[in-house]
ZAPA-62497 format. One line per 5 residues: number of its first residue (from 1); their letters; for each residue x negated, y, z negated of N, C-alpha, C, O, CB. Coordinates in nm, 2 decimals, decimal comma. Glycine has a CB too. Example, Ala and Ser with C-alpha at 12.3 -4.5 7.8 and 13.67 -1.06 7.14 Angstrom:
ZAPA-62497
1	AS	-1,32 -0,57 -0,78 -1,23 -0,45 -0,78 -1,32 -0,33 -0,78 -1,42 -0,33 -0,85 -1,13 -0,45 -0,90  -1,28 -0,22 -0,71 -1,37 -0,11 -0,71 -1,29 0,00 -0,79 -1,34 0,11 -0,80 -1,41 -0,06 -0,57
END
This chain:
ZAPA-62497
1	MTKTM	-0,67 -2,54 4,65 -0,64 -2,50 4,58 -0,60 -2,40 4,70 -0,68 -2,32 4,74 -0,71 -2,49 4,47  -0,47 -2,40 4,76 -0,45 -2,24 4,88 -0,33 -2,18 4,85 -0,22 -2,21 4,80 -0,45 -2,27 5,07  -0,42 -2,04 4,94 -0,39 -1,97 4,85 -0,31 -1,83 4,97 -0,34 -1,77 5,07 -0,54 -1,93 4,74  -0,13 -1,85 4,84 -0,05 -1,86 4,96 0,00 -1,73 4,98 0,02 -1,69 4,87 0,06 -1,97 4,94  0,05 -1,60 5,06 0,00 -1,47 5,16 0,14 -1,39 5,06 0,25 -1,45 5,04 0,01 -1,49 5,40
6	VGRRR	0,14 -1,31 5,04 0,24 -1,15 4,96 0,20 -1,07 4,96 0,14 -1,00 4,88 0,29 -1,11 4,82  0,26 -1,06 5,18 0,21 -0,90 5,18 0,16 -0,91 5,29 0,22 -0,95 5,39 0,10 -0,84 5,07  0,01 -0,87 5,27 -0,10 -0,81 5,32 -0,13 -0,95 5,19 -0,07 -1,06 5,22 -0,15 -0,60 5,31  -0,19 -0,95 5,07 -0,26 -0,99 5,02 -0,29 -1,17 4,94 -0,25 -1,28 4,99 -0,24 -0,90 4,97  -0,34 -1,16 4,87 -0,35 -1,38 4,92 -0,35 -1,35 4,79 -0,41 -1,25 4,75 -0,53 -1,51 5,01
11	VPFTD	-0,27 -1,42 4,67 -0,24 -1,44 4,55 -0,25 -1,60 4,56 -0,23 -1,68 4,65 -0,10 -1,38 4,50  -0,32 -1,61 4,41 -0,47 -1,71 4,40 -0,41 -1,87 4,32 -0,47 -1,98 4,30 -0,64 -1,61 4,26  -0,26 -1,83 4,29 -0,15 -1,94 4,27 -0,01 -1,95 4,36 0,04 -1,87 4,43 -0,12 -1,93 4,13  0,05 -2,09 4,31 0,19 -2,06 4,39 0,30 -2,03 4,34 0,26 -2,00 4,22 0,24 -2,15 4,44  0,44 -2,00 4,35 0,49 -2,00 4,30 0,53 -2,13 4,21 0,54 -2,14 4,09 0,54 -1,94 4,36
16	QQLIA	0,55 -2,20 4,30 0,58 -2,33 4,25 0,49 -2,39 4,11 0,53 -2,48 4,04 0,56 -2,43 4,38  0,36 -2,31 4,08 0,24 -2,31 3,96 0,31 -2,22 3,89 0,28 -2,23 3,77 0,08 -2,25 3,99  0,41 -2,13 3,92 0,39 -2,04 3,85 0,53 -2,07 3,75 0,53 -2,05 3,62 0,37 -1,91 3,94  0,62 -2,12 3,82 0,73 -2,20 3,80 0,78 -2,33 3,70 0,89 -2,36 3,65 0,74 -2,24 3,92  0,61 -2,41 3,67 0,62 -2,46 3,62 0,60 -2,41 3,50 0,66 -2,45 3,39 0,59 -2,53 3,66
21	LHKKG	0,45 -2,29 3,51 0,44 -2,32 3,38 0,51 -2,25 3,28 0,50 -2,27 3,15 0,33 -2,31 3,35  0,60 -2,14 3,37 0,77 -2,06 3,27 0,82 -2,24 3,18 0,85 -2,28 3,07 0,98 -1,96 3,45  0,82 -2,28 3,28 0,92 -2,37 3,29 0,91 -2,44 3,12 1,00 -2,48 3,05 0,88 -2,48 3,43  0,73 -2,44 3,06 0,66 -2,50 2,97 0,68 -2,44 2,90 0,58 -2,43 2,83 0,56 -2,53 2,98  0,82 -2,32 2,85 0,78 -2,22 2,75 0,63 -2,10 2,76 0,64 -1,99 2,69 0,75 -2,33 2,63
26	MNDVE	0,56 -2,11 2,81 0,51 -2,00 2,82 0,53 -1,88 2,87 0,62 -1,85 2,94 0,46 -2,01 2,85  0,43 -1,79 2,82 0,43 -1,62 2,81 0,33 -1,55 2,98 0,26 -1,60 3,07 0,31 -1,58 2,62  0,38 -1,45 2,97 0,26 -1,43 3,10 0,15 -1,43 3,09 0,07 -1,47 3,17 0,26 -1,31 3,17  0,11 -1,39 2,97 0,01 -1,35 2,94 -0,05 -1,48 2,93 -0,15 -1,47 3,00 0,00 -1,26 2,83  -0,05 -1,60 2,89 -0,05 -1,79 2,87 -0,11 -1,82 3,04 -0,22 -1,84 3,08 0,15 -1,89 2,84
31	IAVEL	0,08 -1,80 3,13 -0,01 -1,85 3,25 -0,15 -1,78 3,29 -0,26 -1,83 3,31 0,07 -1,82 3,38  -0,09 -1,59 3,26 -0,25 -1,56 3,31 -0,39 -1,57 3,34 -0,46 -1,52 3,42 -0,28 -1,53 3,28  -0,40 -1,72 3,16 -0,51 -1,78 3,12 -0,56 -1,87 3,24 -0,67 -1,89 3,28 -0,49 -1,84 2,99  -0,41 -1,96 3,27 -0,46 -2,12 3,30 -0,49 -2,11 3,39 -0,57 -2,19 3,45 -0,37 -2,24 3,30  -0,44 -1,95 3,48 -0,41 -1,95 3,66 -0,55 -1,90 3,65 -0,63 -1,94 3,74 -0,26 -1,84 3,75
36	GVLDS	-0,58 -1,83 3,57 -0,80 -1,71 3,65 -0,69 -1,59 3,71 -0,72 -1,57 3,83 -0,97 -1,82 3,87  -0,52 -1,45 3,64 -0,50 -1,39 3,72 -0,51 -1,26 3,58 -0,55 -1,27 3,46 -0,38 -1,44 3,83  -0,46 -1,16 3,66 -0,40 -1,13 3,55 -0,30 -1,12 3,49 -0,20 -1,11 3,56 -0,42 -1,07 3,54  -0,29 -1,12 3,37 -0,11 -1,08 3,41 0,01 -0,99 3,42 0,12 -1,04 3,39 -0,05 -1,10 3,35  0,00 -0,88 3,47 0,03 -0,83 3,61 0,06 -0,90 3,62 0,15 -0,96 3,56 -0,05 -0,78 3,72
41	AVFYH	-0,04 -0,96 3,73 0,04 -1,02 3,85 0,12 -1,17 3,84 0,19 -1,23 3,92 -0,08 -1,03 3,96  0,08 -1,20 3,66 0,17 -1,29 3,63 0,35 -1,26 3,64 0,44 -1,32 3,70 0,13 -1,32 3,48  0,35 -1,10 3,56 0,50 -0,99 3,59 0,57 -0,97 3,70 0,69 -1,00 3,72 0,48 -0,87 3,58  0,48 -0,91 3,76 0,50 -0,87 3,88 0,65 -1,02 3,97 0,77 -1,01 4,00 0,32 -0,86 3,96  0,52 -1,15 3,97 0,57 -1,31 4,09 0,64 -1,34 3,96 0,71 -1,45 3,97 0,41 -1,46 4,17
46	RTKLG	0,64 -1,29 3,85 0,79 -1,38 3,77 0,95 -1,34 3,76 1,05 -1,40 3,77 0,76 -1,38 3,62  0,88 -1,19 3,73 0,98 -1,11 3,84 1,02 -1,08 3,90 1,11 -1,00 3,89 1,00 -1,08 3,87  0,95 -1,15 4,05 1,02 -1,12 4,17 1,11 -1,25 4,22 1,18 -1,25 4,31 0,93 -1,08 4,27  1,05 -1,38 4,09 1,15 -1,49 4,13 1,30 -1,44 4,05 1,39 -1,50 4,10 1,09 -1,66 4,08  1,33 -1,38 3,97 1,39 -1,37 3,88 1,40 -1,48 3,74 1,49 -1,54 3,68 1,50 -1,35 3,94
51	LEANY	1,30 -1,47 3,73 1,26 -1,56 3,63 1,24 -1,47 3,47 1,16 -1,38 3,48 1,12 -1,64 3,68  1,32 -1,50 3,33 1,30 -1,43 3,26 1,16 -1,43 3,12 1,11 -1,53 3,08 1,42 -1,44 3,24  1,15 -1,33 3,08 0,96 -1,37 2,96 1,05 -1,48 2,94 1,17 -1,51 2,98 0,87 -1,25 2,76  0,91 -1,56 2,85 0,89 -1,61 2,73 0,86 -1,55 2,63 0,75 -1,53 2,60 0,81 -1,68 2,74  0,92 -1,52 2,59 0,91 -1,38 2,48 0,91 -1,50 2,40 0,97 -1,61 2,41 1,04 -1,23 2,44
56	KPMVT	0,78 -1,42 2,28 0,75 -1,45 2,20 0,66 -1,43 2,05 0,54 -1,44 2,03 0,74 -1,50 2,25  0,82 -1,39 1,94 0,75 -1,28 1,89 0,70 -1,30 1,76 0,72 -1,40 1,69 0,82 -1,18 1,88  0,59 -1,14 1,72 0,55 -1,26 1,62 0,56 -1,25 1,47 0,49 -1,24 1,37 0,41 -1,28 1,64  0,70 -1,26 1,52 0,75 -1,28 1,31 0,87 -1,33 1,41 0,91 -1,27 1,51 0,78 -1,10 1,14  0,91 -1,45 1,36 1,08 -1,51 1,33 1,17 -1,41 1,20 1,14 -1,40 1,08 1,07 -1,70 1,25
61	HQQLI	1,28 -1,36 1,26 1,33 -1,29 1,14 1,37 -1,37 1,07 1,42 -1,30 0,99 1,44 -1,19 1,15  1,39 -1,53 1,01 1,40 -1,66 0,96 1,23 -1,62 0,94 1,23 -1,55 1,04 1,47 -1,81 1,06  1,12 -1,61 0,90 1,00 -1,60 0,84 1,02 -1,50 0,72 0,97 -1,50 0,61 0,88 -1,57 0,94  1,09 -1,41 0,75 1,07 -1,23 0,79 1,20 -1,22 0,69 1,21 -1,11 0,63 1,10 -1,14 1,03  1,29 -1,30 0,66 1,32 -1,22 0,60 1,33 -1,37 0,43 1,39 -1,33 0,32 1,47 -1,13 0,69
66	SFYEK	1,27 -1,49 0,44 1,25 -1,62 0,33 1,06 -1,54 0,25 1,00 -1,59 0,15 1,22 -1,84 0,45  1,04 -1,42 0,33 0,92 -1,31 0,22 0,97 -1,22 0,17 0,93 -1,22 0,05 0,81 -1,24 0,28  1,04 -1,11 0,20 1,15 -1,06 0,17 1,20 -1,09 0,12 1,22 -1,00 0,04 1,21 -1,04 0,23  1,26 -1,21 0,08 1,36 -1,21 -0,10 1,22 -1,28 -0,20 1,22 -1,29 -0,33 1,57 -1,38 -0,10  1,13 -1,32 -0,13 1,08 -1,33 -0,23 0,96 -1,23 -0,32 0,89 -1,25 -0,42 1,05 -1,42 -0,20
71	GLNDR	0,98 -1,11 -0,23 1,00 -0,98 -0,26 0,87 -0,93 -0,22 0,80 -0,83 -0,26 1,04 -0,95 -0,40  0,85 -1,01 -0,14 0,71 -0,95 -0,03 0,62 -0,84 0,05 0,55 -0,89 0,14 0,71 -0,99 0,04  0,62 -0,69 0,03 0,56 -0,58 0,10 0,57 -0,57 0,23 0,64 -0,65 0,30 0,46 -0,58 0,09  0,49 -0,45 0,30 0,53 -0,58 0,43 0,35 -0,58 0,49 0,32 -0,61 0,61 0,70 -0,51 0,60  0,27 -0,53 0,38 0,17 -0,53 0,45 0,11 -0,67 0,33 -0,02 -0,67 0,33 0,08 -0,37 0,48
76	ETADE	0,17 -0,76 0,25 0,18 -0,89 0,17 0,20 -1,00 0,28 0,13 -1,09 0,32 0,30 -0,88 0,07  0,35 -0,94 0,31 0,40 -0,96 0,46 0,30 -1,04 0,50 0,25 -1,15 0,47 0,42 -0,83 0,56  0,26 -0,89 0,66 0,15 -0,90 0,73 0,05 -1,04 0,76 0,03 -1,12 0,85 0,08 -0,81 0,66  -0,01 -1,04 0,55 -0,12 -1,05 0,55 -0,09 -1,24 0,59 -0,14 -1,32 0,67 -0,19 -0,99 0,41  0,01 -1,25 0,51 0,05 -1,38 0,49 0,01 -1,48 0,60 -0,06 -1,58 0,62 0,19 -1,38 0,48
81	MGVPK	0,13 -1,36 0,67 0,17 -1,46 0,88 -0,05 -1,36 0,97 -0,15 -1,33 1,04 0,47 -1,27 1,05  0,00 -1,36 0,92 -0,17 -1,32 0,96 -0,12 -1,22 1,13 -0,16 -1,26 1,24 -0,32 -1,53 0,99  -0,06 -1,12 1,11 -0,02 -1,05 1,18 0,02 -0,87 1,17 0,01 -0,83 1,06 0,06 -1,12 1,19  0,05 -0,80 1,24 -0,03 -0,70 1,24 0,11 -0,60 1,12 0,22 -0,65 1,11 -0,08 -0,64 1,44  0,09 -0,48 1,06 0,22 -0,45 0,96 0,29 -0,40 0,96 0,38 -0,38 0,88 0,24 -0,41 0,89
86	SAVKY	0,28 -0,36 1,12 0,35 -0,30 1,23 0,49 -0,38 1,26 0,60 -0,34 1,24 0,25 -0,29 1,37  0,47 -0,44 1,29 0,49 -0,59 1,35 0,64 -0,68 1,24 0,74 -0,74 1,25 0,30 -0,68 1,32  0,55 -0,63 1,15 0,68 -0,67 1,01 0,78 -0,53 1,02 0,90 -0,56 1,02 0,58 -0,68 0,79  0,75 -0,43 1,03 0,75 -0,31 0,98 0,94 -0,34 1,08 1,06 -0,34 1,04 0,58 -0,17 1,03  0,88 -0,36 1,22 0,95 -0,33 1,34 1,07 -0,42 1,33 1,18 -0,39 1,38 0,85 -0,35 1,47
91	RRRRL	1,05 -0,54 1,26 1,17 -0,69 1,23 1,24 -0,64 1,12 1,36 -0,66 1,12 1,10 -0,86 1,18  1,19 -0,58 1,02 1,25 -0,55 0,87 1,31 -0,45 0,93 1,42 -0,50 0,96 1,16 -0,51 0,72  1,32 -0,36 0,95 1,39 -0,24 1,03 1,50 -0,28 1,13 1,60 -0,22 1,11 1,28 -0,16 1,11  1,50 -0,38 1,24 1,59 -0,43 1,31 1,73 -0,53 1,27 1,83 -0,55 1,32 1,52 -0,48 1,39  1,65 -0,57 1,11 1,75 -0,61 1,00 1,79 -0,55 0,94 1,89 -0,60 0,90 1,73 -0,66 0,94
96	GLKAH	1,76 -0,46 0,90 1,80 -0,33 0,87 1,82 -0,40 0,70 1,92 -0,39 0,63 1,95 -0,25 0,96  1,72 -0,44 0,67 1,61 -0,46 0,54 1,51 -0,31 0,50 1,43 -0,25 0,56 1,47 -0,61 0,60  1,58 -0,28 0,31 1,51 -0,15 0,31 1,29 -0,22 0,25 1,22 -0,32 0,27 1,62 -0,03 0,15  1,27 -0,13 0,20 1,09 -0,25 0,25 1,11 -0,21 0,04 1,18 -0,17 -0,05 0,84 -0,12 0,42  0,98 -0,27 0,07 1,02 -0,33 -0,07 0,85 -0,25 -0,09 0,75 -0,27 -0,04 1,06 -0,55 -0,11
101	GRKRL	0,90 -0,15 -0,20 0,80 -0,02 -0,23 0,68 -0,11 -0,30 0,70 -0,21 -0,37 0,88 0,13 -0,35  0,54 -0,05 -0,26 0,39 -0,04 -0,33 0,36 -0,16 -0,46 0,32 -0,09 -0,56 0,38 0,13 -0,40  0,36 -0,27 -0,49 0,40 -0,26 -0,59 0,27 -0,16 -0,71 0,18 -0,10 -0,67 0,45 -0,42 -0,62  0,29 -0,18 -0,83 0,18 -0,04 -0,96 0,15 -0,15 -1,03 0,20 -0,25 -1,08 0,28 0,11 -1,10  0,00 -0,08 -1,01 -0,12 -0,17 -1,11 -0,09 -0,22 -1,29 -0,11 -0,32 -1,36 -0,26 -0,05 -1,11
106	FTDKQ	-0,02 -0,05 -1,29 0,04 -0,07 -1,42 0,16 -0,05 -1,47 0,25 -0,03 -1,39 -0,02 -0,01 -1,48  0,17 -0,06 -1,59 0,31 0,04 -1,62 0,28 0,22 -1,66 0,17 0,26 -1,64 0,41 -0,05 -1,78  0,34 0,29 -1,70 0,38 0,39 -1,73 0,34 0,35 -1,90 0,25 0,43 -1,94 0,52 0,42 -1,67  0,37 0,27 -1,97 0,34 0,29 -2,12 0,17 0,20 -2,17 0,13 0,17 -2,29 0,50 0,22 -2,20  0,12 0,17 -2,01 -0,06 0,11 -2,03 -0,08 0,20 -2,08 -0,11 0,22 -2,19 -0,17 0,07 -1,90
111	LIELN	-0,04 0,32 -1,93 -0,15 0,43 -1,92 -0,08 0,53 -2,09 -0,16 0,56 -2,18 -0,14 0,53 -1,73  0,05 0,57 -2,09 0,05 0,67 -2,21 -0,05 0,59 -2,32 -0,13 0,66 -2,39 0,22 0,70 -2,26  -0,04 0,42 -2,35 -0,20 0,39 -2,45 -0,24 0,39 -2,48 -0,24 0,38 -2,61 -0,28 0,38 -2,47  -0,35 0,41 -2,38 -0,50 0,39 -2,32 -0,51 0,56 -2,27 -0,60 0,57 -2,18 -0,52 0,24 -2,15  -0,46 0,67 -2,29 -0,48 0,74 -2,30 -0,41 0,84 -2,45 -0,45 0,95 -2,47 -0,47 0,75 -2,18
116	EAGLN	-0,29 0,74 -2,55 -0,35 0,80 -2,64 -0,45 0,76 -2,70 -0,47 0,79 -2,81 -0,30 0,82 -2,70  -0,55 0,66 -2,61 -0,66 0,53 -2,71 -0,76 0,65 -2,73 -0,85 0,65 -2,81 -0,75 0,35 -2,61  -0,72 0,77 -2,63 -0,87 0,91 -2,61 -0,98 0,83 -2,45 -1,09 0,88 -2,41 -1,02 0,92 -2,83  -0,92 0,72 -2,42 -0,98 0,67 -2,29 -0,98 0,77 -2,19 -0,87 0,82 -2,16 -0,90 0,55 -2,24  -1,10 0,84 -2,10 -1,08 0,92 -1,98 -1,04 0,82 -1,92 -1,00 0,70 -1,94 -1,20 0,99 -1,91
121	DREKA	-1,05 0,95 -1,76 -0,97 0,87 -1,65 -1,05 0,77 -1,53 -1,01 0,71 -1,43 -0,89 1,00 -1,57  -1,15 0,77 -1,58 -1,26 0,65 -1,58 -1,21 0,52 -1,59 -1,15 0,44 -1,51 -1,35 0,66 -1,69  -1,28 0,53 -1,74 -1,20 0,42 -1,82 -1,09 0,38 -1,81 -1,06 0,27 -1,76 -1,20 0,42 -1,93  -1,03 0,42 -1,84 -0,83 0,42 -1,79 -0,83 0,34 -1,67 -0,81 0,22 -1,70 -0,74 0,58 -1,73  -0,85 0,36 -1,52 -0,88 0,27 -1,42 -1,01 0,15 -1,46 -1,01 0,05 -1,40 -0,93 0,38 -1,29
126	ERLGA	-1,11 0,16 -1,54 -1,22 -0,02 -1,54 -1,07 -0,06 -1,60 -1,03 -0,12 -1,50 -1,44 -0,06 -1,69  -0,94 -0,08 -1,72 -0,97 -0,07 -1,80 -0,82 -0,19 -1,71 -0,78 -0,30 -1,73 -1,03 0,04 -1,91  -0,77 -0,08 -1,61 -0,60 -0,06 -1,56 -0,66 -0,19 -1,42 -0,60 -0,29 -1,39 -0,52 0,17 -1,49  -0,78 -0,14 -1,36 -0,84 -0,28 -1,28 -0,73 -0,15 -1,16 -0,67 -0,18 -1,05 -0,77 -0,52 -1,35  -0,73 -0,03 -1,20 -0,75 0,10 -1,04 -0,88 0,20 -1,00 -0,99 0,19 -1,04 -0,62 0,23 -1,05
131	SKEVV	-0,84 0,32 -0,92 -0,87 0,38 -0,85 -0,86 0,45 -0,96 -0,76 0,43 -1,02 -0,82 0,39 -0,73  -0,98 0,57 -1,03 -0,94 0,71 -1,16 -0,84 0,80 -1,10 -0,78 0,89 -1,16 -1,09 0,82 -1,21  -0,84 0,75 -0,90 -0,77 0,88 -0,80 -0,67 0,87 -0,91 -0,64 0,96 -0,99 -0,70 0,84 -0,60  -0,62 0,70 -0,88 -0,45 0,64 -0,91 -0,39 0,68 -1,03 -0,27 0,70 -1,04 -0,42 0,48 -0,91  -0,56 0,69 -1,21 -0,50 0,67 -1,29 -0,48 0,85 -1,31 -0,40 0,90 -1,39 -0,58 0,57 -1,38
136	FYHRK	-0,56 0,92 -1,22 -0,52 1,13 -1,25 -0,40 1,14 -1,21 -0,34 1,24 -1,23 -0,61 1,27 -1,15  -0,33 0,99 -1,10 -0,19 1,07 -1,03 -0,11 1,05 -1,07 -0,01 1,10 -1,04 -0,13 1,06 -0,90  -0,09 0,93 -1,18 0,03 0,96 -1,23 -0,02 1,05 -1,45 0,05 1,12 -1,51 0,14 0,76 -1,22  -0,15 1,00 -1,48 -0,14 1,16 -1,62 -0,09 1,20 -1,44 -0,01 1,13 -1,38 -0,36 1,29 -1,74  -0,12 1,28 -1,42 -0,05 1,42 -1,38 0,10 1,42 -1,38 0,16 1,52 -1,43 -0,08 1,48 -1,23
141	RLGLK	0,20 1,29 -1,33 0,25 1,28 -1,28 0,40 1,26 -1,44 0,51 1,31 -1,47 0,20 1,19 -1,16  0,32 1,17 -1,50 0,43 1,22 -1,65 0,37 1,34 -1,78 0,44 1,38 -1,87 0,45 1,07 -1,76  0,29 1,36 -1,76 0,30 1,52 -1,82 0,08 1,55 -1,90 0,00 1,65 -1,91 0,48 1,51 -2,02  0,09 1,40 -1,93 -0,03 1,36 -1,97 -0,15 1,49 -1,97 -0,17 1,57 -1,88 -0,07 1,25 -1,88  -0,25 1,48 -2,12 -0,34 1,55 -2,11 -0,51 1,46 -2,09 -0,52 1,35 -2,14 -0,32 1,65 -2,22
146	PAHAK	-0,60 1,52 -2,04 -0,70 1,43 -1,98 -0,74 1,44 -2,13 -0,72 1,54 -2,21 -0,81 1,48 -1,83  -0,80 1,29 -2,16 -0,87 1,33 -2,27 -1,05 1,28 -2,25 -1,09 1,17 -2,23 -0,79 1,23 -2,41  -1,11 1,38 -2,25 -1,26 1,43 -2,32 -1,37 1,27 -2,31 -1,33 1,17 -2,38 -1,22 1,49 -2,53  -1,44 1,27 -2,27 -1,55 1,15 -2,39 -1,62 1,27 -2,46 -1,67 1,21 -2,56 -1,71 1,01 -2,31  -1,66 1,41 -2,47 -1,65 1,43 -2,60 -1,55 1,42 -2,68 -1,55 1,41 -2,80 -1,68 1,53 -2,62
151	AVMRL	-1,46 1,42 -2,61 -1,30 1,41 -2,78 -1,37 1,31 -2,84 -1,41 1,33 -2,96 -1,07 1,32 -2,74  -1,40 1,18 -2,75 -1,44 1,04 -2,85 -1,48 1,02 -2,93 -1,47 0,97 -3,04 -1,50 0,96 -2,82  -1,57 1,11 -2,85 -1,72 1,06 -2,93 -1,66 1,17 -3,04 -1,61 1,21 -2,94 -1,93 1,11 -2,84  -1,62 1,24 -3,13 -1,60 1,28 -3,29 -1,48 1,20 -3,34 -1,44 1,19 -3,46 -1,56 1,45 -3,31  -1,43 1,13 -3,19 -1,34 1,11 -3,31 -1,41 0,97 -3,32 -1,31 0,96 -3,40 -1,16 1,12 -3,29
156	ELS	-1,48 0,83 -3,33 -1,62 0,80 -3,35 -1,72 0,84 -3,46 -1,79 0,77 -3,53 -1,67 0,84 -3,27  -1,70 0,91 -3,46 -1,87 0,94 -3,52 -1,76 1,01 -3,73 -1,80 1,02 -3,85 -2,02 1,16 -3,35  -1,57 1,03 -3,62 -1,49 1,07 -3,78 -1,54 0,96 -3,93 -1,48 0,98 -4,04 -1,28 1,03 -3,75
END
């Protein structure tokens, strides 16, 4: 391979090689891997040649809208697409879409019924498939008194 001179440095690739890979639709990182150089070198030479970046977004608008219409939140969308949650959040905000809230594991009615049955927070959490901290938070939010194991034992004995 012939090396061309740029200033006082030798560049291990030619402009023609860079242009050819760029025309294939490769981005800077992919070109750098192909040529065995740093992506910053590719960026520098690409901009010197006046070539636009071949940007490939991790999340397309159409993909995001599709998952958004299904009711998935950012975390679920990111998991489905195999991308960071921050990438989904960024694109969703750019599209002006409001975030879907977290999906609750249980309803207030279910929690009230289990509280009235005399279950403590740990037992409620096991039945609802949630952590006892989440059960505690929602029980307090609803103004429910905690059920104690001793009270349950008294009810069972009577």
